[in-house]
Structures are given as C-alpha cells and as structure tokens.
N, C-alpha and C positions, 0 to 999 in steps of 0.2 A: 121091370119098367119103373122109372122114377115116379114119385108121387107128383100130382099136379100142384102147382103153386097158385095161391090166390093173392090178390092185392086189393087194398081199399081204393075206392075212387073218391078223390077229394074235389070239393068245389073251390072257387077262386078265393073264398075266405079262409081256406085251410081246414075245413071240417069234413070228415068222412061222410059221404052220402050213401054209398052202397059198396058192394064187393064184386069183383070179377075174377074169373079164372084166367090165368095167363096161358098163352099158347105153349105148346110142347118145346118150342125153340129155346125157351128159358131153362129147360132141363138138360140142354146139351153140355157135356163135360167141357171144362175150360182147358184149352190147349194153347198156352202162350207161345210155345215154339212154332206152331203152325201159323198163328196170327202174325208173328214177327216175320216169318218167311214170306207170307203173302204181302205184307207191307213193303218189305224190301223189293219184292218183284214188281210191285206197283211203282215204287220210287225210281227204279231203273228205267222206266219208260220215258222219264224226263231227260235222261242223259243223251246228249247229241254226239253221234260218232265223229271223231276227228281223224284226220289223216293227211298225208302229204301226197302231192302228185308223184307218181312213181318215177317220172323223168326229171324231177327237180334236181338241179345241179349236174345233170348229165347231158344237157343240150350244149355241147361244146365239141370242138375238134381236137381236144387235148389228147396227147399220146405220150407214153413213156419213151424216153430216148434209149432206154436199156442201160446196160453196164458199159464201163470202159471210158466214159467221158469225165469221170471224176466228180459227178454230181449224183444226187439221190435219184431213185427210180420213180419219183412222183410224176404223174402225168402233167405235161406243160403244153401251153398253147403254141401252135405253130406260128412261124413268122417272126420269131425273135421276141425280145422282151422277157422271156423266161418265166412268165407268170404261171404258177402251178394252179391247176384246176382239177375238177372231177373227184379227187380223193376226199375222204371225209375230214382229213386233218388240215385241209387248205381253205383259204378264204374263197368263198363262192362255190365251194364243193358241196357235195350232197351231205345229208345228215347220216351219221353212222347207223342208228337204229330208230328210224322215225315211227311215230304211231301209224297204225294201219286202219283203214276203214273196215277191213274184214274182221276185226276183233269183235267177238260177241259180247256186247255190253248188257243187253236186256236179259234178265233172268226170267225164266218161265217156270211156272209150277202147274201141275196137273189140274184139270177142271174140278175134279172131286175134292182135291185138297184145298183149292180156293173156296169152294162151297163150304167145306168144313170150317175153314178159317172165318168165314162170314158168320156162320151159325155160332161158333164159339165166341166171337167178338160181341155178338148181340146178347148171348147168355152171360157174358162178363159184366154187362151193364146191370144185371140183377144181383150181383154180388157186392155187398157193401164194402167188404175188405178190398176187393179189386178196385172199385171206384175210388176209395180213399187212397190206395197206394199210388194211383195215377196223379195225385196231387189236388183232387177236387175237395172243396170244403163242404162237407155234408153234415155238419153238426146239427143244424136246424131242420134238416130234411126228415120228415116223419118216417118214411120207409123208402127202400129202393127195391124195385123200380117205382117211381112216383107217377101215378096215373091221375091226371087232372081233367075235369070236365068244365066247360064254360056254359053248359046248359043250366038254366035255373032249377034249383032243387026244391 
C-alpha cells in the first residue's frame, strides 16, 4: 500500500498554517492511456449523427431502356426528354455512398475503466511534473496540490 501524502494548508497571504493528510485517491497510479480513452469517449457524445434519406434520388419513374437502342443503359425518365435519373452518376440521382445514421459514432468505455480514468486524472493533479507538462505555469506555486483556506488563522 502506498504511503499517505501530506500537504500544507496555506492562508490567503501564502503562509502555511497547518498540515493535512491527502485522501487515498492521490496515490492512484497515473494512467494517461486510460484518461485519453475516457476523454475521447466523452468528446464523441457531442458528434451529431448525419445521414441521407434512404429514398433520396429514387423517387422517380426512371427505368433503363435496355440494350439495342444505341444509348447507354442509364435509367431515364419516361415520356420523352431522355433525362437520365436515379443512377449515382447522373444529375438528380442518388449519392453513391451516402453517410448513414446507423453508423456508430459514440465510443463507449466500461464503467470501471471510466472510474479508473477519473481517479487517475485526480491523482495527476498531485504530480508537479504532470501539471507542468500540461503547460501550466507553476514556478511560484509552493507545492502541488495547493491547499488554501480562507478561514482566519
């Protein structure tokens, strides 16, 4: 079992007033891979599924005239005019490979893994190297994690 961590409690003037024992959560091993997976799973919840109407470009009476007429076998509207429809390569035709709403966009992770990611992320806030690597300027911070009280000492 890892040893308990202690932290100084500072007042608003920046002087240490007392000490406290940090909870066991701060001794959780850091797992950046699990944290990243949980963040990506959360971010996928914002993505809105897109899709086309399955009948888009197919609401027409177009039929192929078959072979023997000296024209291509692209489906054409009935009644003259010879306008090609329905096929993906024609104006007003369907899309060849449209996005579908059935595509699974949201990534899911197991509940225990999400819990481990949360514990690991909280424990990462107690590591000075990890906090600094995230781009935070902590040169004037006396210790990480910084515990401050606003009660008069």
